[in-house]
PANU-170201 format. One record per residue (C-alpha): residue number from 1; x, y, z. Coordinates in steps of 0.05 Angstrom, whole numbers, plus 32768, in hexadecimal, padded with zeros to 4 digits. Layout:
<recs>
[rec NUM; [X; Y; Z]]
...
</recs>
This chain:
<recs>
[rec 1; [7FFF; 8002; 7FFF]]
[rec 2; [801D; 8045; 7FED]]
[rec 3; [8026; 807E; 801F]]
[rec 4; [7FEB; 80A4; 7FFD]]
[rec 5; [7FC0; 8067; 7FFF]]
[rec 6; [7FCF; 8059; 804A]]
[rec 7; [7FC3; 80A3; 805B]]
[rec 8; [7F7F; 80A1; 8038]]
[rec 9; [7F6A; 8063; 8057]]
[rec 10; [7F78; 807A; 809D]]
[rec 11; [7F5A; 80BF; 8095]]
[rec 12; [7F1B; 80A0; 8077]]
[rec 13; [7F13; 806B; 80AA]]
[rec 14; [7F19; 8037; 8076]]
[rec 15; [7EE2; 8053; 8049]]
[rec 16; [7ED4; 801F; 8010]]
[rec 17; [7EF1; 802C; 7FCE]]
[rec 18; [7ECA; 803C; 7F8C]]
[rec 19; [7EF9; 802D; 7F50]]
[rec 20; [7EF1; 804C; 7F0C]]
[rec 21; [7EFC; 8029; 7ECB]]
[rec 22; [7F3D; 8036; 7EA4]]
[rec 23; [7F47; 807B; 7E88]]
[rec 24; [7F08; 8095; 7EAE]]
[rec 25; [7F2D; 80BF; 7EDD]]
[rec 26; [7F43; 80F7; 7EAA]]
[rec 27; [7F04; 811D; 7EB6]]
[rec 28; [7F0D; 811B; 7F00]]
[rec 29; [7F57; 812F; 7EFA]]
[rec 30; [7F3E; 816A; 7ED4]]
[rec 31; [7F14; 8182; 7F0E]]
[rec 32; [7ED0; 8164; 7F01]]
[rec 33; [7EA9; 814A; 7F3F]]
[rec 34; [7E7A; 8119; 7F1E]]
[rec 35; [7E80; 80D0; 7F12]]
[rec 36; [7E50; 80B0; 7EE4]]
[rec 37; [7E3A; 8068; 7EEE]]
[rec 38; [7E5A; 8050; 7EAB]]
[rec 39; [7E9D; 8066; 7EC5]]
[rec 40; [7EA0; 803A; 7F01]]
[rec 41; [7EC1; 7FF5; 7F02]]
[rec 42; [7E81; 7FD2; 7F1E]]
[rec 43; [7EA0; 7F8D; 7F14]]
[rec 44; [7ED6; 7F9E; 7F4C]]
[rec 45; [7EAB; 7FD0; 7F73]]
[rec 46; [7E61; 7FC3; 7F65]]
[rec 47; [7E33; 8002; 7F6F]]
[rec 48; [7DFF; 7FD0; 7F8C]]
[rec 49; [7E2C; 7FCB; 7FC9]]
[rec 50; [7E1E; 8011; 7FDE]]
[rec 51; [7DE3; 8036; 7FF8]]
[rec 52; [7DD0; 807C; 7FE1]]
[rec 53; [7DFA; 80AF; 8008]]
[rec 54; [7E34; 8080; 801B]]
[rec 55; [7E7A; 809F; 801D]]
[rec 56; [7EB1; 807D; 7FF2]]
[rec 57; [7EFB; 8087; 7FDD]]
[rec 58; [7EF8; 8094; 7F95]]
[rec 59; [7F33; 806E; 7F74]]
[rec 60; [7F51; 8068; 7F2E]]
[rec 61; [7F57; 8029; 7F07]]
[rec 62; [7F9F; 8025; 7F22]]
[rec 63; [7F82; 802C; 7F69]]
[rec 64; [7F99; 8073; 7F74]]
[rec 65; [7F73; 809F; 7FA2]]
[rec 66; [7F4C; 80D1; 7F7D]]
[rec 67; [7F21; 80F1; 7FB3]]
[rec 68; [7EE9; 80E3; 7FE6]]
[rec 69; [7EA3; 80E0; 7FC7]]
[rec 70; [7E5C; 80CD; 7FD9]]
[rec 71; [7E35; 809A; 7FAF]]
[rec 72; [7DEF; 808E; 7F96]]
[rec 73; [7DE8; 804D; 7F71]]
[rec 74; [7DA3; 8061; 7F56]]
[rec 75; [7DB7; 809C; 7F2C]]
[rec 76; [7DDE; 80A9; 7EEB]]
[rec 77; [7E0E; 80D6; 7F14]]
[rec 78; [7E24; 809F; 7F42]]
[rec 79; [7E59; 80C3; 7F6C]]
[rec 80; [7E6B; 810C; 7F7B]]
[rec 81; [7EAD; 8120; 7F98]]
[rec 82; [7EAF; 8144; 7FDA]]
[rec 83; [7EF8; 814F; 7FE2]]
[rec 84; [7F3E; 813B; 7FC5]]
[rec 85; [7F68; 813F; 8001]]
[rec 86; [7F72; 80F9; 8022]]
[rec 87; [7F7B; 811E; 8066]]
[rec 88; [7F37; 813B; 8066]]
[rec 89; [7EFD; 8104; 8060]]
[rec 90; [7EB3; 811A; 8059]]
[rec 91; [7E9A; 8135; 809C]]
[rec 92; [7E8D; 8173; 80C3]]
[rec 93; [7ED5; 818A; 80C1]]
[rec 94; [7ED6; 8189; 8075]]
[rec 95; [7E94; 81AB; 8073]]
[rec 96; [7EA8; 81E4; 80A0]]
[rec 97; [7EE5; 81EF; 8077]]
[rec 98; [7EB9; 81F4; 8038]]
[rec 99; [7E88; 8223; 8056]]
[rec 100; [7EC3; 8250; 8070]]
[rec 101; [7EE1; 8255; 802A]]
[rec 102; [7E9B; 8262; 800B]]
[rec 103; [7E8D; 829A; 8040]]
[rec 104; [7ECD; 82BA; 8030]]
[rec 105; [7EBA; 82C7; 7FE7]]
[rec 106; [7E73; 82DE; 7FFB]]
[rec 107; [7E8F; 830F; 802A]]
[rec 108; [7EBD; 832A; 7FF6]]
[rec 109; [7E83; 8333; 7FCA]]
[rec 110; [7E4B; 834E; 7FF6]]
[rec 111; [7E48; 8385; 8029]]
[rec 112; [7E0B; 8365; 804B]]
[rec 113; [7DFC; 831A; 805B]]
[rec 114; [7DCC; 830D; 8026]]
[rec 115; [7DE5; 82DC; 7FF0]]
[rec 116; [7DEE; 8295; 7FDA]]
[rec 117; [7E1F; 827A; 800A]]
[rec 118; [7E2C; 8237; 7FEB]]
[rec 119; [7E20; 8225; 7FA3]]
[rec 120; [7E25; 81DB; 7F9B]]
[rec 121; [7E5F; 81BF; 7F70]]
[rec 122; [7E7B; 8204; 7F66]]
[rec 123; [7E88; 8208; 7FB0]]
[rec 124; [7EA0; 81BE; 7FB1]]
[rec 125; [7E5E; 81AC; 7FD5]]
[rec 126; [7E3A; 8185; 7FA0]]
[rec 127; [7DF0; 817F; 7FAD]]
[rec 128; [7DEA; 81B8; 7FDE]]
[rec 129; [7DD6; 8200; 7FDA]]
[rec 130; [7DD1; 8231; 8017]]
[rec 131; [7DB4; 8277; 8014]]
[rec 132; [7DC1; 82AB; 804A]]
[rec 133; [7D8F; 82DC; 805F]]
[rec 134; [7DB2; 8300; 8099]]
[rec 135; [7DAF; 82D4; 80D3]]
[rec 136; [7D81; 82A0; 80B1]]
[rec 137; [7D99; 826A; 8081]]
[rec 138; [7D70; 8244; 804E]]
[rec 139; [7D90; 8202; 8034]]
[rec 140; [7D7B; 81D4; 7FFC]]
[rec 141; [7D96; 818E; 7FF3]]
[rec 142; [7D92; 816C; 7FB1]]
[rec 143; [7DB8; 812D; 7FB8]]
[rec 144; [7DB3; 80EE; 7FE3]]
[rec 145; [7DFE; 80F9; 7FF7]]
[rec 146; [7DF0; 813C; 8014]]
[rec 147; [7DB2; 8123; 8035]]
[rec 148; [7DDB; 80F1; 8059]]
[rec 149; [7E07; 8128; 8075]]
[rec 150; [7DCC; 8155; 8088]]
[rec 151; [7DDB; 8156; 80D0]]
[rec 152; [7E26; 8166; 80C5]]
[rec 153; [7E13; 819E; 8093]]
[rec 154; [7DE7; 81BD; 80C6]]
[rec 155; [7E1D; 81B8; 80FE]]
[rec 156; [7E52; 81D5; 80CF]]
[rec 157; [7E26; 8211; 80BD]]
[rec 158; [7E18; 821F; 8108]]
[rec 159; [7E65; 821E; 8114]]
[rec 160; [7E75; 824C; 80DC]]
[rec 161; [7E3C; 827C; 80DF]]
[rec 162; [7E13; 8272; 8121]]
[rec 163; [7DD0; 8282; 80FD]]
[rec 164; [7D93; 8290; 8126]]
[rec 165; [7D6A; 8264; 80FC]]
[rec 166; [7D6F; 8233; 80C0]]
[rec 167; [7D3E; 8215; 808E]]
[rec 168; [7D41; 81D8; 8068]]
[rec 169; [7D1F; 81E5; 8021]]
[rec 170; [7D24; 81A0; 8009]]
[rec 171; [7CEE; 81A4; 7FD5]]
[rec 172; [7D0E; 81A2; 7F95]]
[rec 173; [7CF7; 816D; 7F60]]
[rec 174; [7D41; 8157; 7F56]]
[rec 175; [7D3D; 8134; 7F96]]
[rec 176; [7D0E; 8101; 7F78]]
[rec 177; [7D45; 80EB; 7F47]]
[rec 178; [7D6F; 80DD; 7F85]]
[rec 179; [7D3B; 80B5; 7FA6]]
[rec 180; [7D2E; 80EA; 7FDA]]
[rec 181; [7CE9; 8107; 7FF5]]
[rec 182; [7CD8; 814E; 7FF1]]
[rec 183; [7CCF; 8177; 8033]]
[rec 184; [7CD9; 81BC; 8051]]
[rec 185; [7CEA; 81C0; 809B]]
[rec 186; [7D0C; 81ED; 80CE]]
[rec 187; [7D4E; 81D6; 80E1]]
[rec 188; [7D54; 81FB; 8122]]
[rec 189; [7D47; 8241; 813C]]
[rec 190; [7D12; 8273; 8126]]
[rec 191; [7D05; 8277; 80DC]]
[rec 192; [7CD5; 82AD; 80C7]]
[rec 193; [7CA1; 82A7; 8090]]
[rec 194; [7CC2; 82E2; 806F]]
[rec 195; [7D05; 8308; 8070]]
[rec 196; [7D19; 834B; 8056]]
[rec 197; [7D4D; 834A; 801E]]
[rec 198; [7D6E; 838B; 800F]]
[rec 199; [7D7F; 8393; 7FC5]]
[rec 200; [7D84; 83CE; 7F95]]
[rec 201; [7D68; 83FE; 7FC8]]
[rec 202; [7D29; 83D3; 7FD6]]
[rec 203; [7D1C; 83AB; 8014]]
[rec 204; [7CFB; 836D; 7FF7]]
[rec 205; [7CCA; 8342; 801D]]
[rec 206; [7CE0; 82FB; 800A]]
[rec 207; [7CB9; 82BB; 8021]]
[rec 208; [7CE4; 8283; 803A]]
[rec 209; [7CBE; 8242; 8047]]
[rec 210; [7C89; 8256; 8014]]
[rec 211; [7CB6; 8278; 7FE1]]
[rec 212; [7CD1; 825C; 7FA1]]
[rec 213; [7D12; 8235; 7FA2]]
[rec 214; [7D3A; 824D; 7FDF]]
[rec 215; [7D14; 8291; 7FE4]]
[rec 216; [7D37; 82C1; 7FBA]]
[rec 217; [7D5C; 82BF; 7F78]]
[rec 218; [7D9E; 82D8; 7F8B]]
[rec 219; [7DBA; 82C0; 7F49]]
[rec 220; [7D9A; 82FD; 7F26]]
[rec 221; [7DB4; 8331; 7F54]]
[rec 222; [7DE8; 834B; 7F22]]
[rec 223; [7DB5; 834B; 7EE8]]
[rec 224; [7D82; 8372; 7F10]]
[rec 225; [7DB7; 83A7; 7F1D]]
[rec 226; [7DC9; 83A8; 7ED5]]
[rec 227; [7D83; 83B5; 7EBA]]
[rec 228; [7D76; 83E8; 7EF2]]
[rec 229; [7DAA; 8418; 7ED0]]
[rec 230; [7D7D; 841B; 7E8F]]
[rec 231; [7D37; 8427; 7EAA]]
[rec 232; [7D33; 8471; 7EC3]]
[rec 233; [7CF2; 8491; 7EA7]]
[rec 234; [7CDD; 8451; 7E81]]
[rec 235; [7CA3; 8420; 7E81]]
[rec 236; [7CBB; 83DE; 7E9A]]
[rec 237; [7C9A; 8398; 7E94]]
[rec 238; [7CB4; 8361; 7EC3]]
[rec 239; [7C9E; 831D; 7EAD]]
[rec 240; [7CA2; 82E0; 7EDC]]
[rec 241; [7CAD; 8314; 7F0E]]
[rec 242; [7CA8; 82E8; 7F4E]]
[rec 243; [7CAC; 8319; 7F88]]
[rec 244; [7CBD; 8356; 7F58]]
[rec 245; [7D08; 8352; 7F5F]]
[rec 246; [7D14; 8372; 7F1C]]
[rec 247; [7CD7; 839E; 7F17]]
[rec 248; [7CDB; 83BD; 7F5E]]
[rec 249; [7D25; 83CD; 7F56]]
[rec 250; [7D16; 83ED; 7F13]]
[rec 251; [7CE1; 8419; 7F33]]
[rec 252; [7D14; 842C; 7F6A]]
[rec 253; [7D45; 843C; 7F33]]
[rec 254; [7D15; 846D; 7F12]]
[rec 255; [7CE8; 8447; 7EE4]]
[rec 256; [7CA9; 846F; 7ED2]]
[rec 257; [7C7C; 8432; 7ED5]]
[rec 258; [7C85; 83EB; 7EE6]]
[rec 259; [7C58; 83AC; 7ED7]]
[rec 260; [7C67; 836D; 7EF9]]
[rec 261; [7C47; 832B; 7EDE]]
[rec 262; [7C4B; 82E4; 7EFF]]
[rec 263; [7C1C; 82AC; 7F09]]
[rec 264; [7C2A; 82A2; 7F53]]
[rec 265; [7BF9; 82C8; 7F81]]
[rec 266; [7C27; 82C0; 7FC0]]
[rec 267; [7C62; 82DC; 7F98]]
[rec 268; [7C3A; 8318; 7F80]]
[rec 269; [7C21; 8323; 7FCB]]
[rec 270; [7C69; 8325; 7FDF]]
[rec 271; [7C78; 8358; 7FA8]]
[rec 272; [7C3B; 8380; 7FBE]]
[rec 273; [7C56; 8382; 8007]]
[rec 274; [7C9A; 8395; 7FF1]]
[rec 275; [7C7D; 83CE; 7FC4]]
[rec 276; [7C51; 83E9; 7FFE]]
[rec 277; [7C8A; 83E7; 8030]]
[rec 278; [7CB8; 840C; 8000]]
[rec 279; [7C86; 843B; 7FE7]]
[rec 280; [7C8C; 8423; 7F9D]]
[rec 281; [7C53; 8428; 7F6F]]
[rec 282; [7C50; 83EC; 7F3E]]
[rec 283; [7C1A; 83C4; 7F1A]]
[rec 284; [7C18; 837C; 7F2E]]
[rec 285; [7BF3; 834B; 7F01]]
[rec 286; [7BE6; 8301; 7F0D]]
[rec 287; [7BE1; 82D1; 7ED4]]
[rec 288; [7C03; 82AA; 7E9F]]
[rec 289; [7C3C; 82D1; 7E81]]
[rec 290; [7C2D; 82BA; 7E38]]
[rec 291; [7BE6; 82CC; 7E41]]
[rec 292; [7BF6; 8312; 7E5C]]
[rec 293; [7C26; 831F; 7E21]]
[rec 294; [7BF3; 830D; 7DEE]]
[rec 295; [7BBF; 833E; 7E11]]
[rec 296; [7BF1; 8373; 7E13]]
[rec 297; [7BFF; 8369; 7DC9]]
[rec 298; [7BB4; 836B; 7DBC]]
[rec 299; [7BAC; 83AA; 7DE2]]
[rec 300; [7BEA; 83C8; 7DC1]]
[rec 301; [7C06; 83D7; 7E05]]
[rec 302; [7C50; 83E7; 7E01]]
[rec 303; [7C8A; 83EB; 7E30]]
[rec 304; [7CD3; 8406; 7E2A]]
[rec 305; [7CF3; 83CE; 7E52]]
[rec 306; [7CDD; 8382; 7E52]]
[rec 307; [7CFE; 8353; 7E84]]
[rec 308; [7CF6; 8309; 7E72]]
[rec 309; [7D0B; 82DA; 7EAC]]
[rec 310; [7CE6; 829A; 7EA6]]
[rec 311; [7CF2; 8259; 7ECC]]
[rec 312; [7D19; 8224; 7EA9]]
[rec 313; [7CF4; 820D; 7E6D]]
[rec 314; [7D2A; 81D6; 7E61]]
[rec 315; [7D37; 81B0; 7E9E]]
[rec 316; [7D4E; 8170; 7E7D]]
[rec 317; [7D73; 8168; 7E39]]
[rec 318; [7D33; 8144; 7E1C]]
[rec 319; [7D0A; 8186; 7E2A]]
[rec 320; [7D38; 81AB; 7DFC]]
[rec 321; [7D0C; 81B2; 7DBB]]
[rec 322; [7CCC; 81C4; 7DE0]]
[rec 323; [7CF0; 81F4; 7E10]]
[rec 324; [7D17; 8217; 7DD8]]
[rec 325; [7CD5; 8223; 7DB4]]
[rec 326; [7CB8; 8242; 7DF3]]
[rec 327; [7CF3; 8270; 7DFC]]
[rec 328; [7CED; 8288; 7DB3]]
[rec 329; [7CA1; 8294; 7DBC]]
[rec 330; [7CAA; 82B8; 7DFF]]
[rec 331; [7CDF; 82E8; 7DE1]]
[rec 332; [7CB6; 82F5; 7DA3]]
[rec 333; [7C77; 8306; 7DCC]]
[rec 334; [7CA2; 8330; 7DFD]]
[rec 335; [7CBF; 8357; 7DC2]]
[rec 336; [7C7B; 8367; 7DA6]]
[rec 337; [7C6C; 838F; 7DE1]]
[rec 338; [7CAC; 83BA; 7DDD]]
[rec 339; [7CA7; 83FF; 7DC3]]
[rec 340; [7CCE; 8418; 7D89]]
[rec 341; [7D0F; 841C; 7DAC]]
[rec 342; [7D0D; 83EE; 7DE8]]
[rec 343; [7D38; 83C2; 7E10]]
[rec 344; [7D2D; 8374; 7E19]]
[rec 345; [7D4D; 8351; 7E52]]
[rec 346; [7D48; 8305; 7E40]]
[rec 347; [7D5F; 82D3; 7E75]]
[rec 348; [7D63; 8288; 7E77]]
[rec 349; [7D76; 825A; 7EB2]]
[rec 350; [7D77; 821B; 7E86]]
[rec 351; [7DBA; 81FE; 7E80]]
[rec 352; [7DA6; 81D5; 7E46]]
[rec 353; [7D94; 8213; 7E1F]]
[rec 354; [7DD6; 822B; 7DFF]]
[rec 355; [7DE4; 8279; 7DFF]]
[rec 356; [7DE2; 827C; 7DB7]]
[rec 357; [7D9F; 825C; 7DB2]]
[rec 358; [7D7F; 8291; 7DE0]]
[rec 359; [7D9F; 82CA; 7DB5]]
[rec 360; [7D8A; 82A7; 7D77]]
[rec 361; [7D43; 82A5; 7D8F]]
[rec 362; [7D41; 82ED; 7D9E]]
[rec 363; [7D60; 82FB; 7D56]]
[rec 364; [7D2C; 82D0; 7D35]]
[rec 365; [7CF4; 82F2; 7D5E]]
[rec 366; [7D0E; 8336; 7D47]]
[rec 367; [7D11; 8323; 7CFF]]
[rec 368; [7CCA; 8304; 7D02]]
[rec 369; [7CB1; 8345; 7D1D]]
[rec 370; [7CD8; 836E; 7CE9]]
[rec 371; [7D04; 838C; 7D22]]
[rec 372; [7D4E; 8392; 7D30]]
[rec 373; [7D6D; 8379; 7D70]]
[rec 374; [7DB4; 838F; 7D89]]
[rec 375; [7DD1; 8369; 7DC2]]
[rec 376; [7DF0; 839F; 7DF1]]
[rec 377; [7E01; 8379; 7E32]]
[rec 378; [7E08; 8332; 7E4A]]
[rec 379; [7DFE; 831C; 7E90]]
[rec 380; [7E04; 82DB; 7EB8]]
[rec 381; [7DF8; 82BE; 7EFE]]
[rec 382; [7E0F; 82EB; 7F37]]
[rec 383; [7E54; 82DA; 7F53]]
[rec 384; [7E3A; 82BC; 7F91]]
[rec 385; [7E25; 8286; 7F62]]
[rec 386; [7E6B; 8277; 7F48]]
[rec 387; [7E7B; 8249; 7F0C]]
[rec 388; [7EA7; 8209; 7F15]]
[rec 389; [7ED2; 820E; 7ED5]]
[rec 390; [7ECF; 81C2; 7ECB]]
[rec 391; [7E85; 81BA; 7ED7]]
[rec 392; [7E61; 81E0; 7EA1]]
[rec 393; [7E1E; 81D1; 7EBF]]
[rec 394; [7E2D; 8206; 7EF8]]
[rec 395; [7E2E; 8238; 7EC1]]
[rec 396; [7DE0; 823D; 7EB7]]
[rec 397; [7DC3; 8285; 7EB7]]
[rec 398; [7DC5; 82AD; 7E75]]
[rec 399; [7DAD; 82F5; 7E72]]
[rec 400; [7DB1; 831F; 7E32]]
[rec 401; [7D9C; 8367; 7E2E]]
[rec 402; [7D84; 837B; 7DE8]]
[rec 403; [7D71; 83C0; 7DCA]]
[rec 404; [7D39; 83B2; 7D9B]]
[rec 405; [7D27; 83E6; 7D65]]
[rec 406; [7CFA; 83EB; 7D28]]
[rec 407; [7D1E; 83CF; 7CEC]]
[rec 408; [7D2B; 8400; 7CB3]]
</recs>
């Protein structure tokens, strides 16, 4: 046994090995954290020997230590790496280190404690996201491996941040693929129904347990600031507005009129409460966005700025054709409501939609309507949602700002 092998075995408490097939470690050496089921040497280390969430030593076909991982034999991604240092096996100590490193970045980026603290693979915490709302945390687990470490995650967060309360918002559909139930529960302390999130000069009323995702879309913070610089004195339409994050900041930034459209009554109630508390006069409309846009077009109602921030229309690769058609139709309808020289902010959080496909969809819509679109700014997810360069799936949010004029 080599010195490295011996050290790893002692540190891990003799965690069982998971061996890769020959040549399958190249992607792991390049920095990727995922191991697919067809890359594993199941003849030597059968996946059926493991339970979802078990910890293992990931080893090459030459039996060299590659890292510590957790496994789920039921999924295509059968293992995810937690660490590559043989001295630091999975556990509270490793999690404390991960959270401290993540916190250092967010404190560098933000003056106030409102941000995404941990962003899964990009923070070397695959399957876990944590949002911070002052002294309250909202965490979401998406994998069986992180579910098995739930108690240690909680203890590590307490050690690093000492929050007053914490909510587990484990209700995402991805959990079903991992064989996990959905639930929402308070981990400890007092978790209010709503928190106030300061952003762009507005104190937003944000629902936690009853809110979408983990409560607030911190990933759009930079894009909301970008569009706010272009709205003074203009009529703004915020589509899929949720709690009014784009629209209310636009109003605070000097927009003449703001209309928010969303299908969720609770989301618009939160927007209304924020508008009232901040003395912002906006129009809030509940209904299907596609129907609302068709009605605006029929009424010849026009806006100077239209913000399109839909949910992911393409959640899986097989959804691509239908989802692409939906993005194209949505942007064409939105463009029909733009006045002669308007701005269109078109966003997508669908990883499976390539950036060029979204810009192409806007271009096609412009040509169909006899208009001219100029791309003037490109946005992405906010820096508290960092990208892991070896894992393209962590780069998911696209935002394109177009100037749309009449063609001549």
